[in-house]
C-alpha positions in Angstrom: 0.0 0.0 0.0 1.2 3.5 -0.8 2.2 5.5 2.3 0.0 8.4 1.2 -3.1 6.2 1.0 -2.1 4.4 4.2 -2.0 7.7 6.2 -5.3 8.9 4.6 -7.0 5.6 5.5 -5.7 5.7 9.1 -7.1 9.2 9.6 -10.4 8.2 7.9 -10.8 5.1 10.2 -10.7 7.4 13.2 -13.5 9.7 11.9 -17.2 9.4 12.9 -18.1 12.1 10.4 -16.1 14.3 8.1 -13.7 14.3 5.2 -10.0 13.6 5.0 -8.2 14.5 1.8 -4.8 14.7 0.1 -4.2 17.4 -2.6 -1.9 16.9 -5.6 -1.1 18.1 -9.1 -1.5 16.2 -12.4 0.9 16.5 -15.3 -0.7 17.9 -18.4 1.0 16.4 -21.4 -0.4 19.1 -23.8 0.9 22.2 -22.0 3.9 20.3 -20.6 3.2 21.7 -17.1 1.5 20.7 -13.9 -2.2 21.6 -13.4 -3.5 23.6 -10.4 -3.4 22.0 -7.0 -6.6 20.0 -6.4 -8.0 17.0 -4.5 -6.1 13.9 -5.3 -7.6 11.4 -2.8 -10.4 11.9 -0.3 -12.5 9.8 2.1 -15.8 11.2 3.3 -17.4 9.5 6.3 -21.1 10.0 7.2 -23.8 8.2 9.1 -26.9 7.2 7.2 -29.7 5.4 9.1 -27.2 4.3 11.8 -24.9 2.8 9.2 -21.4 4.1 8.5 -21.0 5.3 4.9 -17.6 5.9 3.4 -17.2 7.6 0.0 -13.7 7.3 -1.7 -12.8 9.9 -4.3 -9.8 9.9 -6.7 -9.1 13.2 -8.6 -12.6 14.4 -7.6 -14.5 11.4 -8.9 -16.4 9.1 -6.6 -14.8 5.7 -7.2 -16.2 3.6 -4.3 -19.0 3.8 -1.8 -19.1 1.5 1.2 -22.2 1.3 3.5 -21.7 -0.7 6.7 -18.7 -2.4 5.2 -20.5 -3.6 2.1 -19.7 -2.2 -1.4 -22.6 -0.1 -2.7 -21.1 1.4 -5.8 -17.7 1.3 -7.6 -16.4 3.2 -10.7 -13.1 3.4 -12.4 -11.5 4.4 -15.8 -7.9 3.6 -15.3 -5.2 1.4 -13.7 -4.7 4.0 -11.0 -8.4 4.0 -10.2 -8.3 0.2 -9.9 -5.2 0.3 -7.7 -6.5 3.0 -5.3 -9.9 1.4 -5.0 -8.3 -2.0 -4.3 -6.3 -0.4 -1.4 -9.5 1.3 -0.1 -11.5 -2.0 -0.2 -8.6 -4.0 1.3 -8.5 -1.6 4.3 -12.2 -1.1 4.9 -14.0 -4.2 3.4 -11.5 -6.7 4.7 -10.2 -8.0 1.3 -13.7 -9.0 0.2 -13.3 -7.6 -3.3 -10.8 -7.7 -6.2 -10.4 -4.9 -8.8 -8.6 -5.0 -12.1 -8.3 -2.8 -15.1 -8.1 -4.3 -18.6 -7.1 -1.5 -21.0 -7.9 -3.2 -24.3 -11.1 -5.2 -24.0 -12.5 -5.2 -20.5 -12.2 -1.9 -18.8 -12.7 -1.6 -15.0 -13.8 -4.8 -13.2 -14.6 -5.3 -9.5 -15.6 -8.8 -8.2 -16.2 -10.4 -4.9 -13.1 -12.3 -3.8 
């Protein structure tokens, strides 16, 4: 697990409600420069009907939603999405899911382990 995500997930596990985030810059290959500083990873924790809801975001896009430890929704478009969602699920869903990104013919896949 990357140290950046490990620290983020440790902070998120201690929250009852709130948001923990890490900011970053993406490389823009067209302008050959870095973009403005923005949210790279975030975990938002809320309580909904007595169940803990965790929303994981990568570059501003919701990539995974857990409700009471169960996967409600997952989304990804890249290998980095698959890797970061896998680390999120390993931490908070106890290795119950496997993600993979097939760039040519399959796209983003998430299955129960």
